[in-house]
C-alpha positions in Angstrom: 243.3 90.1 35.1 245.8 92.2 37.1 247.5 90.2 40.1 248.7 91.9 43.3 252.2 90.6 42.0 251.8 92.5 38.9 250.6 95.6 41.2 254.0 95.2 43.2 255.9 94.7 39.8 254.2 98.1 38.7 255.9 100.0 41.8 259.2 98.6 41.4 259.2 100.0 37.8 257.3 103.2 38.5 259.6 105.9 37.1 257.9 108.4 39.8 258.5 106.1 43.0 261.4 107.9 44.3 259.1 110.7 45.0 256.7 109.5 47.6 260.1 109.8 50.0 259.9 113.1 49.3 257.0 113.3 51.2 256.1 112.9 55.4 254.6 109.4 55.5 254.6 108.1 59.2 252.5 104.8 58.3 253.9 103.2 55.4 250.7 100.8 55.6 248.3 103.5 55.5 246.4 103.2 52.1 245.8 107.3 51.6 243.4 107.5 48.4 242.2 110.8 49.4 244.5 113.0 48.0 242.5 114.8 45.7 241.1 116.5 48.8 244.2 117.3 50.6 247.4 116.1 49.6 250.5 115.0 51.5 252.9 117.0 53.3 256.2 117.5 51.5 259.2 117.3 54.1 260.9 120.2 52.1 257.5 122.3 53.4 258.8 121.3 56.9 262.3 123.0 56.0 260.7 125.9 54.3 258.1 127.1 57.2 261.0 126.1 59.8 263.0 129.1 57.9 260.4 131.5 57.4 259.4 131.1 61.0 262.5 131.2 62.6 265.0 133.4 60.7 262.4 135.3 58.4 259.7 136.0 60.9 261.9 135.8 64.1 264.8 136.9 62.9 264.7 139.5 60.1 260.9 140.7 61.5 259.4 143.8 59.2 262.3 143.4 56.8 261.2 140.0 55.2 258.6 141.8 53.4 260.9 143.0 51.1 260.6 139.5 49.6 257.5 138.1 51.0 255.4 141.2 48.9 256.3 139.2 46.0 254.9 136.0 46.8 251.6 135.6 45.5 253.4 136.6 41.8 256.3 134.5 42.2 254.2 131.6 43.4 252.0 132.0 40.4 254.9 132.0 38.3 256.1 128.6 39.7 252.5 127.5 38.9 251.9 128.9 35.3 253.8 126.4 33.5 251.5 123.5 35.3 248.6 124.8 33.1 250.4 126.1 29.9 250.6 129.7 31.2 253.4 132.3 30.5 255.0 134.6 33.3 252.9 137.1 35.0 249.4 135.6 33.8 248.9 133.3 37.0 248.8 134.8 41.1 248.3 132.6 43.7 245.9 134.6 46.6 242.9 134.1 48.6 240.2 131.3 47.9 238.9 129.5 44.6 235.5 131.3 46.0 236.7 134.8 46.3 239.1 134.3 42.6 235.3 133.0 41.0 233.7 136.0 42.6 236.3 138.9 41.5 236.5 136.7 38.1 232.7 136.6 37.7 232.7 140.5 38.3 235.2 141.4 36.2 234.1 139.4 33.0 230.0 140.6 33.4 231.7 144.3 33.2 233.6 143.0 29.7 229.8 141.7 28.6 227.5 144.3 29.6 225.0 143.7 27.0 224.5 139.9 27.8 222.3 138.8 30.4 223.0 135.7 31.4 225.4 133.4 33.6 225.6 129.8 32.6 226.8 127.1 35.0 226.5 123.4 35.3 223.9 122.6 37.9 226.2 119.6 39.1 229.4 121.2 39.3 230.9 121.8 42.6 228.7 123.5 44.9 230.6 126.6 45.8 231.4 127.2 41.7 227.4 127.2 41.8 226.6 129.5 45.1 229.1 132.2 44.0 227.2 132.3 40.4 223.9 132.6 42.4 224.8 134.8 44.7 226.4 137.2 41.8 223.3 136.6 39.8 220.9 137.5 42.3 222.9 140.6 43.4 223.5 141.9 39.8 220.2 140.8 38.3 221.6 138.8 35.9 219.7 135.1 34.9 221.1 132.0 36.2 221.3 129.2 33.6 221.7 125.9 33.8 223.8 124.1 31.0 225.8 125.0 28.4 223.8 124.3 24.9 222.5 128.0 24.3 225.5 130.4 25.0 224.3 133.3 22.2 223.1 135.4 25.1 225.7 134.4 27.9 228.0 136.9 29.3 230.4 134.2 30.8 230.1 130.4 31.7 231.5 129.0 35.0 232.4 125.3 34.9 234.9 122.8 35.8 237.8 121.0 33.6 237.3 117.8 35.6 234.0 116.8 37.3 234.6 116.7 41.1 232.5 113.1 41.2 233.0 111.2 38.1 236.3 112.5 36.9 234.8 113.0 33.5 237.5 115.5 31.7 236.3 118.3 29.7 237.7 119.0 26.3 239.1 122.3 27.3 240.1 123.6 23.6 236.8 122.7 21.9 234.4 124.2 24.7 236.5 127.4 25.3 236.3 127.5 21.2 232.8 126.8 21.4 232.2 129.4 24.1 234.1 132.0 22.1 232.5 131.6 18.8 229.0 132.1 20.6 230.5 135.3 22.2 230.7 134.0 25.6 233.3 133.8 28.3 234.7 130.9 30.2 235.9 130.9 34.0 237.4 127.5 34.2 238.2 125.7 37.8 241.3 123.7 37.6 241.0 122.6 41.2 240.6 118.8 40.4 242.7 119.2 37.3 245.5 121.0 38.0 248.8 118.5 38.8 247.2 115.7 37.8 246.5 115.8 33.9 247.8 118.1 31.1 246.6 121.6 30.8 247.7 124.0 28.5 245.8 127.2 28.3 247.7 129.0 25.9 247.3 126.6 23.1 243.0 126.2 24.4 243.3 130.2 24.4 241.5 129.9 27.7 240.6 133.8 29.0 240.1 133.2 32.8 240.7 130.2 35.1 240.8 129.6 38.9 242.0 126.8 40.9 243.0 125.7 44.5 246.4 124.4 45.0 245.7 121.6 48.6 244.8 118.7 46.2 247.4 117.3 43.7 249.8 120.1 44.2 250.1 119.3 48.1 250.1 122.9 49.3 248.5 122.2 52.5 244.9 122.4 54.5 243.4 126.1 53.3 246.4 126.5 51.0 245.4 129.9 48.7 244.1 129.2 45.5 244.9 130.5 42.0 243.9 132.8 39.3 244.5 133.0 35.6 244.0 135.5 33.2 245.2 135.9 29.8 247.8 138.7 29.2 245.8 140.0 26.8 242.7 140.8 29.1 244.7 141.7 32.3 244.5 145.4 31.4 240.7 145.1 31.1 239.8 143.1 34.5 238.0 145.4 36.5 237.6 143.5 39.9 235.4 144.2 42.9 237.3 144.2 45.9 239.6 146.8 46.1 242.4 146.1 48.8 245.7 148.0 49.3 247.7 145.0 47.7 245.4 145.8 44.2 246.6 149.4 44.2 249.2 150.5 42.2 251.6 152.7 44.4 250.1 150.8 47.6 252.5 152.4 50.1 251.9 156.0 49.1 248.5 155.5 50.9 246.4 157.3 48.5 243.0 158.1 48.7 242.0 157.3 45.3 242.3 153.5 44.3 244.6 153.2 41.4 244.6 149.6 40.6 248.2 147.5 39.8 248.9 147.7 35.6 249.0 143.9 35.7 247.5 140.3 37.4 248.6 141.9 40.9 245.1 144.2 40.3 243.6 140.7 41.5 244.9 141.2 44.9 243.2 142.5 47.9 245.0 142.4 51.5 247.6 141.3 53.0 248.7 137.6 51.5 249.4 134.9 53.8 252.9 134.2 53.7 253.3 130.9 55.8 250.6 130.0 53.2 252.3 130.8 50.3 255.2 129.4 51.6 253.7 126.5 52.0 251.9 126.5 48.8 255.2 126.9 46.8 257.1 124.2 48.0 254.2 121.6 46.9 253.7 123.3 43.7 257.7 123.4 43.0 257.6 119.2 43.7 255.1 118.6 40.7 256.9 121.2 38.7 260.1 119.2 39.1 258.6 115.6 38.8 257.1 116.8 35.4 253.3 117.1 34.9 253.9 114.7 31.5 255.3 111.9 34.0 252.5 112.8 36.7 249.5 112.4 34.2 251.2 109.1 32.8 250.9 108.0 36.1 247.8 109.1 36.8 246.3 107.3 34.2 247.7 104.2 34.8 246.6 104.3 38.4 242.8 105.1 37.4 243.2 102.3 34.7 244.3 99.8 37.5 241.3 101.4 40.0 239.1 100.8 36.9 239.9 97.2 36.3 239.8 96.1 39.4 236.3 97.5 39.8 235.4 95.4 36.8 236.9 92.1 38.4 234.8 92.4 41.3 231.8 93.7 39.9 232.0 97.2 41.3 230.3 100.3 39.3 231.9 103.1 38.6 230.8 106.0 36.5 234.5 107.5 35.7 235.1 107.4 32.3 237.0 104.6 30.9 238.5 106.7 28.1 241.9 107.6 29.7 241.9 110.8 27.6 238.5 111.5 29.0 239.3 111.3 32.5 241.0 113.2 35.6 242.8 111.4 38.3 240.2 110.2 40.2 237.9 107.1 40.6 234.0 107.1 41.5 232.9 103.7 42.8 229.0 103.7 43.5 227.4 101.8 46.5 224.4 102.3 48.2 225.9 102.4 51.6 229.1 104.7 50.7 228.9 106.7 53.5 228.9 103.5 55.8 231.8 101.8 53.3 234.0 105.2 53.9 233.5 104.9 57.8 234.5 100.9 57.6 237.4 102.0 55.2 239.0 104.3 57.5 239.0 101.7 60.2 241.0 99.4 58.1 243.2 101.8 57.1 241.7 102.7 54.2 241.4 106.4 53.7 238.9 107.1 50.9 236.2 110.2 50.3 232.5 110.1 50.4 230.4 112.1 47.9 226.9 111.8 48.8 224.7 110.2 48.3 226.2 106.9 46.7 230.3 107.3 45.7 233.1 106.1 47.0 235.9 108.6 45.5 239.1 107.5 44.9 242.1 109.9 44.8 245.2 108.8 43.0 247.8 111.5 43.5 250.6 110.1 41.4 253.8 111.6 43.3 252.2 109.3 46.8 250.0 107.0 45.5 251.1 103.3 44.8 249.8 100.6 42.6 249.3 98.3 45.4 247.4 101.1 47.1 244.9 101.0 44.7 244.9 97.3 44.3 244.5 96.5 47.8 242.1 99.7 48.1 239.7 98.4 45.6 240.0 95.0 47.0 238.8 96.4 50.5 236.0 98.0 48.8 234.8 94.7 47.5 235.3 92.9 50.9 233.2 95.5 52.5 230.4 95.9 49.6 230.2 91.6 50.0 230.0 92.1 53.5 226.9 95.2 53.4 225.3 93.2 50.8 224.8 90.2 53.3 227.7 87.8 51.9 229.9 86.3 53.7 232.8 88.9 55.8 
């Protein structure tokens, strides 16, 4: 059994402990276990935004576009090593939903003789909604599950399950789809900045993901899109905007897409959002994904051990190589529990119908946060189940 004293010792010896000081934390007593929905605010983001607003926007005005125009690609290159991609293979723009929509259309054009889009019905809702909409609009069959792939044009699936944190074998599942002639669009939203990802080694063709979770990019931070270099010239995405135009300032009447991944761009990017996202991404890159992943494994392992100790049910895989950086704790009165936890200064996440989700963001979460958070859940479970308060 791991005691709270043990957890305190783990915090003292944590090689990533100093990174917590890089974030704005007004209340050090708050137990924040929702970093998988919104990461904390980096201090350097505050300084960077002040620079962009006060000097670049207010001072340099339109002249700042000489370097703002390259932000989507520059931020993408900062993010690329976190997923094992190379320069020019990641671009940061728009939202995950828009990026999935673009890539779905593009991959279907690459696979014109295959009539099926495959999804996991338990996947994150926006992925399913986008796939359903595209299938309906273009007349494709939407298939639930990935058992039959011989007629599938594209699979849309998440690397980490947003409920249970189950981690898919990226290389094996990509290879299985490829052998059947199907492409895969991987959603890395609950994985990037939390677990090791190597899209090059796994021969991944396409991926998307958000930056506001473990990458601490801020609320509504732009998403990213990955397209392997070998496919970029073949990608024909459906939303033609002037930032995707080869010579955008020529104002030509005919659309001629950029020769590289910039062809995924649509309209004018959000400079403030990109500047904020770049700082959060840089923090994760500097800390190192290997160290982050090691601590994520230790934090989630501690949460599972404490759940076992208190008799709480969790569906999160016990094998550390098969889980992401959050833990799902099940309770019939989860909505009530999450609200009462917040009143006790423990911020968790609700996933209907019965999941209290604990996000263990390695750069900001302490071992004592996890110990105390699960302990609070146990106390509330006892109260809600009719035990003594």
